[in-house]
Residue frames as qw, qx, qy, qz and C-alpha x, y, z in Angstrom:
[[0.879, 0.161, 0.368, 0.258, 113.19, 239.88, -87.85],
 [0.052, 0.830, -0.345, -0.435, 116.26, 241.13, -89.64],
 [0.856, 0.221, 0.408, 0.227, 117.49, 239.85, -92.97],
 [0.031, 0.776, -0.371, -0.509, 120.27, 240.87, -95.30],
 [0.868, 0.370, 0.321, 0.077, 120.57, 239.60, -98.86],
 [0.242, -0.615, 0.476, 0.580, 123.86, 239.78, -100.68],
 [0.507, 0.379, -0.543, -0.551, 123.35, 237.45, -103.64],
 [0.822, -0.074, 0.497, -0.267, 121.99, 233.96, -104.19],
 [0.581, 0.600, -0.461, -0.300, 123.93, 233.13, -107.35],
 [0.363, 0.367, -0.849, 0.108, 125.96, 230.39, -105.69],
 [0.453, -0.191, 0.632, -0.599, 123.44, 229.36, -103.03],
 [0.651, 0.256, 0.691, -0.183, 121.03, 227.31, -105.13],
 [0.005, -0.371, 0.554, 0.745, 122.18, 227.35, -108.76],
 [0.076, -0.179, -0.890, -0.412, 119.41, 225.01, -109.92],
 [0.112, 0.515, 0.662, -0.533, 116.59, 226.71, -108.04],
 [0.125, 0.303, 0.579, 0.747, 114.04, 227.88, -110.62],
 [0.253, -0.109, 0.144, -0.950, 111.56, 229.60, -108.31],
 [0.608, -0.253, -0.623, -0.422, 109.05, 226.76, -108.36],
 [0.644, -0.567, 0.190, -0.478, 107.31, 225.90, -105.09],
 [0.055, 0.391, -0.896, 0.204, 109.24, 223.50, -102.86],
 [0.801, -0.147, -0.313, -0.489, 107.41, 220.19, -102.60],
 [0.898, -0.191, -0.361, 0.161, 109.76, 218.10, -100.42],
 [0.076, -0.807, 0.371, -0.454, 111.44, 219.34, -97.23],
 [0.847, -0.155, -0.452, 0.233, 113.82, 217.37, -94.98],
 [0.283, -0.865, 0.251, -0.330, 115.04, 218.49, -91.54],
 [0.809, 0.097, -0.464, 0.348, 118.33, 217.22, -90.08],
 [0.013, -0.667, 0.376, -0.643, 119.89, 217.80, -86.68],
 [0.242, 0.018, -0.836, 0.493, 119.65, 217.16, -82.96],
 [0.090, -0.527, -0.780, 0.324, 116.99, 217.74, -80.30],
 [0.074, 0.423, 0.059, -0.901, 116.55, 221.38, -81.30],
 [0.382, 0.182, -0.537, -0.729, 115.08, 220.16, -84.59],
 [0.295, -0.153, -0.940, -0.073, 113.69, 216.81, -83.41],
 [0.492, -0.531, -0.122, -0.679, 111.63, 218.54, -80.71],
 [0.161, 0.109, -0.847, 0.495, 111.13, 217.58, -77.10],
 [0.313, 0.187, 0.646, -0.671, 107.97, 216.21, -75.57],
 [0.156, 0.377, 0.865, 0.293, 104.94, 214.60, -77.14],
 [0.066, 0.814, 0.577, 0.000, 102.45, 217.01, -78.60],
 [0.211, -0.746, 0.042, 0.630, 104.81, 219.99, -78.58],
 [0.614, 0.779, 0.130, -0.003, 104.94, 221.85, -81.86],
 [0.689, -0.215, 0.270, 0.637, 108.33, 221.81, -83.55],
 [0.079, 0.689, -0.159, -0.702, 109.68, 224.77, -85.49],
 [0.092, -0.136, 0.818, 0.551, 109.99, 222.48, -88.53],
 [0.170, 0.537, 0.826, -0.023, 106.24, 221.89, -88.39],
 [0.106, 0.814, 0.219, -0.528, 105.67, 225.63, -88.59],
 [0.018, -0.520, 0.546, 0.656, 108.03, 225.95, -91.54],
 [0.153, 0.132, 0.927, 0.316, 106.38, 222.98, -93.26],
 [0.188, 0.696, 0.645, -0.253, 102.94, 224.54, -92.75],
 [0.073, 0.767, -0.097, -0.629, 104.20, 227.77, -94.29],
 [0.022, -0.368, 0.737, 0.567, 105.74, 226.03, -97.29],
 [0.138, 0.219, 0.954, 0.152, 102.80, 223.68, -97.76],
 [0.293, 0.578, 0.407, -0.644, 100.11, 226.37, -97.91],
 [0.582, 0.660, -0.056, -0.472, 98.41, 226.06, -101.29],
 [0.302, 0.531, -0.771, -0.181, 100.78, 223.23, -102.21],
 [0.892, -0.155, 0.110, -0.410, 98.82, 219.95, -101.93],
 [0.908, 0.254, -0.310, 0.120, 101.77, 217.81, -103.03],
 [0.018, 0.750, -0.516, 0.413, 104.04, 219.06, -100.26],
 [0.908, -0.237, -0.338, 0.075, 105.85, 216.46, -98.10],
 [0.105, -0.799, 0.444, -0.393, 107.95, 216.96, -94.96],
 [0.899, -0.149, -0.381, 0.159, 110.28, 214.54, -93.15],
 [0.260, -0.845, 0.373, -0.281, 112.08, 215.24, -89.88],
 [0.874, 0.149, -0.426, 0.181, 115.14, 212.96, -89.57],
 [0.019, 0.656, -0.486, 0.576, 116.64, 214.76, -86.57],
 [0.784, -0.305, -0.533, 0.086, 117.45, 212.81, -83.40],
 [0.443, -0.866, 0.146, -0.180, 118.00, 213.97, -79.84],
 [0.718, -0.537, 0.386, 0.218, 121.66, 213.67, -78.89],
 [0.813, 0.464, 0.196, 0.293, 122.89, 213.59, -82.48],
 [0.380, -0.611, 0.273, 0.639, 126.35, 214.96, -83.23],
 [0.399, 0.682, -0.322, -0.520, 127.49, 216.24, -86.60],
 [0.004, -0.314, 0.929, 0.198, 128.97, 212.78, -87.15],
 [0.363, 0.305, 0.845, -0.248, 125.57, 211.17, -86.54],
 [0.464, 0.688, 0.135, -0.541, 123.93, 213.58, -88.96],
 [0.256, 0.604, -0.627, -0.420, 126.48, 212.71, -91.62],
 [0.027, -0.186, 0.980, 0.067, 126.40, 208.95, -91.10],
 [0.176, 0.338, 0.900, -0.213, 122.70, 208.37, -90.39],
 [0.288, 0.683, 0.418, -0.525, 120.53, 211.30, -91.41],
 [0.166, 0.566, -0.438, -0.679, 122.12, 212.32, -94.70],
 [0.007, -0.025, 0.937, 0.348, 121.50, 208.88, -96.33],
 [0.164, 0.540, 0.785, -0.256, 117.85, 208.98, -95.20],
 [0.176, 0.717, 0.086, -0.670, 117.51, 212.47, -96.59],
 [0.097, 0.406, -0.656, -0.629, 118.97, 211.58, -99.96],
 [0.085, 0.219, 0.963, 0.131, 116.60, 208.62, -100.22],
 [0.173, 0.673, 0.558, -0.453, 113.71, 211.02, -99.58],
 [0.411, 0.382, 0.464, 0.686, 114.88, 213.31, -102.39],
 [0.103, -0.786, -0.402, 0.459, 114.31, 216.78, -100.89],
 [0.378, 0.710, 0.205, 0.558, 114.24, 220.18, -102.57],
 [0.164, -0.797, 0.249, -0.525, 114.91, 221.92, -99.23],
 [0.782, -0.184, -0.507, 0.312, 117.13, 220.72, -96.37],
 [0.246, -0.858, 0.222, -0.392, 117.67, 222.41, -93.01],
 [0.796, 0.026, -0.477, 0.372, 120.71, 221.33, -90.99],
 [0.268, -0.795, 0.256, -0.480, 121.13, 222.49, -87.38],
 [0.927, -0.234, -0.237, 0.171, 123.74, 220.57, -85.41],
 [0.443, 0.560, -0.379, 0.589, 126.94, 220.99, -83.43],
 [0.438, -0.681, 0.260, -0.527, 125.84, 221.60, -79.85],
 [0.949, -0.287, 0.112, -0.063, 126.42, 217.94, -78.93],
 [0.760, 0.411, -0.222, 0.453, 129.89, 218.17, -80.49],
 [0.034, 0.633, -0.364, 0.682, 130.55, 220.66, -77.68],
 [0.647, -0.494, 0.227, -0.534, 128.59, 219.13, -74.81],
 [0.987, -0.087, -0.078, -0.107, 129.48, 215.44, -75.12],
 [0.801, 0.227, -0.310, 0.459, 133.30, 215.28, -75.40],
 [0.566, -0.639, -0.182, 0.488, 135.62, 216.52, -72.67],
 [0.213, -0.530, 0.275, 0.774, 137.52, 218.58, -75.24],
 [0.627, 0.675, 0.306, -0.241, 135.53, 219.69, -78.31],
 [0.501, -0.123, 0.547, 0.659, 137.26, 219.27, -81.65],
 [0.346, 0.722, 0.171, -0.574, 136.11, 222.24, -83.72],
 [0.116, 0.481, -0.679, -0.542, 138.21, 221.22, -86.69],
 [0.114, 0.120, 0.980, 0.106, 136.41, 217.89, -86.82],
 [0.291, 0.627, 0.577, -0.436, 133.04, 219.62, -86.54],
 [0.252, 0.684, -0.226, -0.647, 133.94, 221.94, -89.43],
 [0.042, 0.277, -0.869, -0.408, 135.05, 218.99, -91.55],
 [0.179, 0.317, 0.927, -0.091, 131.85, 217.05, -90.84],
 [0.305, 0.697, 0.346, -0.549, 129.57, 220.01, -91.54],
 [0.205, 0.576, -0.503, -0.611, 131.39, 220.52, -94.83],
 [0.037, -0.051, 0.972, 0.225, 130.95, 216.83, -95.67],
 [0.283, 0.504, 0.734, -0.356, 127.24, 217.09, -94.86],
 [0.322, 0.720, 0.011, -0.615, 126.78, 220.01, -97.24],
 [0.160, 0.480, -0.708, -0.492, 128.84, 218.45, -100.03],
 [0.154, 0.100, 0.983, 0.033, 127.08, 215.09, -99.69],
 [0.343, 0.615, 0.565, -0.430, 123.68, 216.77, -99.90],
 [0.288, 0.706, -0.232, -0.604, 124.72, 218.81, -102.91],
 [0.058, 0.316, -0.874, -0.364, 126.04, 215.74, -104.68],
 [0.101, 0.220, 0.969, -0.045, 123.07, 213.50, -103.85],
 [0.163, 0.762, 0.606, -0.158, 120.35, 216.14, -104.19],
 [0.329, 0.004, 0.240, 0.913, 121.66, 218.65, -106.75],
 [0.133, -0.464, -0.399, -0.779, 119.59, 221.79, -106.90],
 [0.510, -0.657, -0.553, 0.057, 118.23, 221.40, -103.37],
 [0.043, -0.784, 0.183, -0.592, 118.39, 224.46, -101.16],
 [0.693, -0.233, -0.547, 0.409, 120.42, 223.87, -97.97],
 [0.181, -0.791, 0.087, -0.578, 119.97, 226.19, -95.00],
 [0.629, -0.117, -0.619, 0.456, 121.91, 225.92, -91.74],
 [0.344, -0.855, -0.101, -0.374, 121.93, 227.85, -88.46],
 [0.154, 0.460, -0.656, 0.578, 124.02, 228.73, -85.46],
 [0.518, -0.381, -0.754, 0.135, 123.20, 227.21, -82.07],
 [0.313, -0.826, -0.063, -0.464, 121.47, 229.39, -79.46],
 [0.400, 0.264, -0.653, 0.586, 123.86, 229.95, -76.58],
 [0.619, -0.600, -0.226, -0.454, 121.69, 229.04, -73.60],
 [0.637, 0.068, -0.618, 0.456, 124.55, 228.11, -71.28],
 [0.036, -0.316, 0.373, -0.872, 123.76, 230.96, -68.89],
 [0.704, -0.297, -0.099, -0.638, 120.49, 229.22, -68.03],
 [0.833, -0.032, -0.548, 0.070, 122.26, 226.12, -66.72],
 [0.620, -0.770, 0.102, -0.110, 123.12, 225.57, -63.03],
 [0.839, 0.260, -0.199, 0.435, 126.89, 225.60, -63.55],
 [0.542, -0.598, -0.062, 0.588, 129.82, 227.01, -61.63],
 [0.171, 0.911, -0.075, -0.368, 131.13, 230.32, -62.92],
 [0.215, -0.545, 0.698, 0.412, 134.28, 228.72, -64.31],
 [0.411, 0.186, 0.868, 0.208, 132.45, 225.94, -66.16],
 [0.348, 0.795, 0.448, -0.215, 129.82, 228.37, -67.42],
 [0.056, 0.838, -0.287, -0.461, 132.44, 230.73, -68.83],
 [0.264, -0.306, 0.827, 0.391, 134.20, 227.88, -70.62],
 [0.405, 0.413, 0.814, 0.055, 130.97, 226.49, -72.08],
 [0.287, 0.865, 0.238, -0.336, 129.78, 229.87, -73.32],
 [0.020, -0.714, 0.515, 0.474, 133.10, 230.45, -75.07],
 [0.330, -0.076, 0.898, 0.282, 132.97, 227.01, -76.67],
 [0.404, 0.631, 0.659, -0.075, 129.46, 227.58, -78.02],
 [0.176, 0.889, -0.064, -0.418, 130.50, 230.99, -79.36],
 [0.149, -0.511, 0.726, 0.435, 133.45, 229.35, -81.11],
 [0.424, 0.262, 0.860, 0.105, 131.17, 226.66, -82.52],
 [0.362, 0.810, 0.407, -0.218, 128.97, 229.35, -84.01],
 [0.037, 0.800, -0.372, -0.469, 131.94, 231.19, -85.49],
 [0.298, -0.189, 0.870, 0.344, 132.95, 227.96, -87.23],
 [0.406, 0.539, 0.738, -0.027, 129.40, 227.54, -88.58],
 [0.239, 0.893, 0.103, -0.367, 129.26, 231.12, -89.88],
 [0.112, -0.650, 0.593, 0.462, 132.69, 230.83, -91.49],
 [0.340, 0.022, 0.900, 0.273, 131.86, 227.56, -93.21],
 [0.383, 0.709, 0.566, -0.174, 128.49, 228.90, -94.38],
 [0.138, 0.866, -0.166, -0.451, 130.35, 231.79, -95.94],
 [0.169, -0.466, 0.762, 0.417, 132.91, 229.63, -97.71],
 [0.246, 0.174, 0.931, 0.206, 130.31, 227.21, -99.05],
 [0.260, -0.077, -0.288, -0.918, 127.68, 229.87, -99.88],
 [0.307, -0.410, -0.859, -0.005, 125.11, 228.31, -97.58],
 [0.283, -0.593, -0.051, -0.752, 122.39, 230.67, -96.27],
 [0.435, -0.160, -0.782, 0.417, 121.98, 230.53, -92.51],
 [0.416, -0.770, -0.280, -0.394, 119.84, 231.65, -89.62],
 [0.193, 0.363, -0.585, 0.699, 121.31, 233.26, -86.52],
 [0.638, -0.535, -0.522, -0.183, 119.66, 231.69, -83.48],
 [0.214, 0.272, -0.513, 0.786, 119.94, 233.43, -80.15],
 [0.273, -0.527, -0.755, 0.278, 118.08, 233.57, -76.86],
 [0.081, -0.640, -0.224, 0.730, 118.11, 237.36, -77.02],
 [0.488, 0.847, 0.124, -0.172, 117.34, 239.96, -79.69],
 [0.838, 0.021, 0.230, 0.494, 120.22, 239.32, -82.09],
 [0.014, -0.814, 0.260, 0.519, 122.91, 241.60, -83.36],
 [0.815, 0.570, -0.076, -0.072, 123.73, 241.08, -87.06],
 [0.775, -0.337, 0.331, 0.420, 127.01, 239.24, -87.57],
 [0.021, 0.665, -0.426, -0.613, 129.65, 240.69, -89.90],
 [0.811, 0.404, 0.423, 0.002, 129.10, 239.64, -93.49],
 [0.269, -0.489, 0.509, 0.656, 131.63, 239.67, -96.28],
 [0.640, 0.587, -0.062, -0.492, 130.77, 240.29, -99.92],
 [0.176, 0.488, -0.831, -0.201, 133.42, 237.69, -100.73],
 [0.017, 0.086, 0.991, -0.099, 131.06, 235.00, -99.42],
 [0.432, -0.134, -0.224, -0.863, 127.57, 235.63, -100.84],
 [0.227, -0.267, -0.930, 0.115, 124.73, 234.20, -98.81],
 [0.398, -0.627, -0.276, -0.610, 121.46, 235.05, -97.16],
 [0.253, 0.015, -0.715, 0.651, 121.60, 235.84, -93.45],
 [0.463, -0.565, -0.319, -0.604, 118.52, 236.02, -91.24],
 [0.108, 0.183, -0.729, 0.650, 118.24, 236.43, -87.47],
 [0.474, -0.525, -0.671, -0.222, 115.45, 234.96, -85.35],
 [0.219, -0.552, 0.306, -0.744, 114.20, 236.98, -82.41],
 [0.637, -0.315, 0.540, -0.451, 114.41, 234.36, -79.68],
 [0.053, 0.236, -0.956, -0.167, 114.22, 230.59, -79.92],
 [0.604, 0.241, 0.548, -0.526, 110.45, 229.97, -79.82],
 [0.541, 0.206, 0.769, 0.272, 109.21, 227.63, -82.56],
 [0.376, 0.838, 0.391, -0.050, 107.20, 230.34, -84.32],
 [0.027, -0.916, 0.261, 0.304, 110.15, 232.75, -84.49],
 [0.417, -0.373, 0.744, 0.365, 112.57, 230.09, -85.74],
 [0.527, 0.438, 0.709, 0.167, 110.11, 228.87, -88.39],
 [0.261, 0.934, 0.179, -0.166, 109.59, 232.45, -89.53],
 [0.181, -0.776, 0.473, 0.376, 113.34, 233.05, -89.85],
 [0.453, -0.091, 0.816, 0.348, 113.89, 229.90, -91.93],
 [0.446, 0.664, 0.600, 0.024, 110.85, 230.71, -94.03],
 [0.119, 0.941, -0.047, -0.314, 112.20, 234.18, -94.72],
 [0.296, -0.521, 0.676, 0.430, 115.50, 232.74, -95.93],
 [0.468, 0.231, 0.819, 0.239, 113.75, 230.29, -98.26],
 [0.339, 0.827, 0.442, -0.075, 111.44, 232.93, -99.68],
 [0.051, -0.870, 0.259, 0.417, 114.33, 235.37, -100.16],
 [0.353, -0.287, 0.774, 0.440, 116.33, 232.84, -102.16],
 [0.424, 0.501, 0.742, 0.137, 113.25, 232.07, -104.27],
 [0.198, 0.927, 0.201, -0.248, 112.62, 235.76, -104.93],
 [0.166, -0.720, 0.493, 0.460, 116.25, 236.24, -105.94],
 [0.426, -0.008, 0.837, 0.344, 116.12, 233.21, -108.23],
 [0.375, 0.712, 0.594, -0.006, 112.93, 234.48, -109.89],
 [0.065, 0.928, -0.044, -0.363, 114.44, 237.94, -110.37],
 [0.185, -0.590, 0.650, 0.441, 117.45, 236.44, -112.09],
 [0.613, 0.232, 0.749, 0.096, 115.46, 234.05, -114.29]]
């Protein structure tokens, strides 16, 4: 696990270091999970956050097939009604897979709207996002289609990283391989953490590390 902390001043201005008691997860099938009885990475994160915290509550609003537009229109209102102190948002892969020609500008606009809506409706909540693991090479595609898809997913992730930087949203780098740290600019303070692989335990650990880092930074500045 690799993590780099720049500053958390603008990440969660109202975070006071108290234990998180309400966590909401938004996104697509990566967050919703696949198959009955299979442990989701959000369950692992919830177990980590809920240890020694009897009042802890977790809701997973993610839906398989959801686009960023679906997250904004359907999942954000549910989340705001729940009143979370932590929100994870992982979406975008269906914005690439479903249309014939992905609109990355629209995805960026929707992800920004998601963040701003959450900040307005749940002020003080910590929002953490993530890139999408590029698993295109595992699909039975022709070389030409595979090359195009891999480039589109890479571009999607560049948009996510850029927006996270501009909005001071901490994020997790998800990859099928051992990750290489992405360039980080001191002009856009945030917490960056890379998961080693995409197994539920590794992803939960990466998100947990981000949350705990922001809390530690908030406590140090209190």
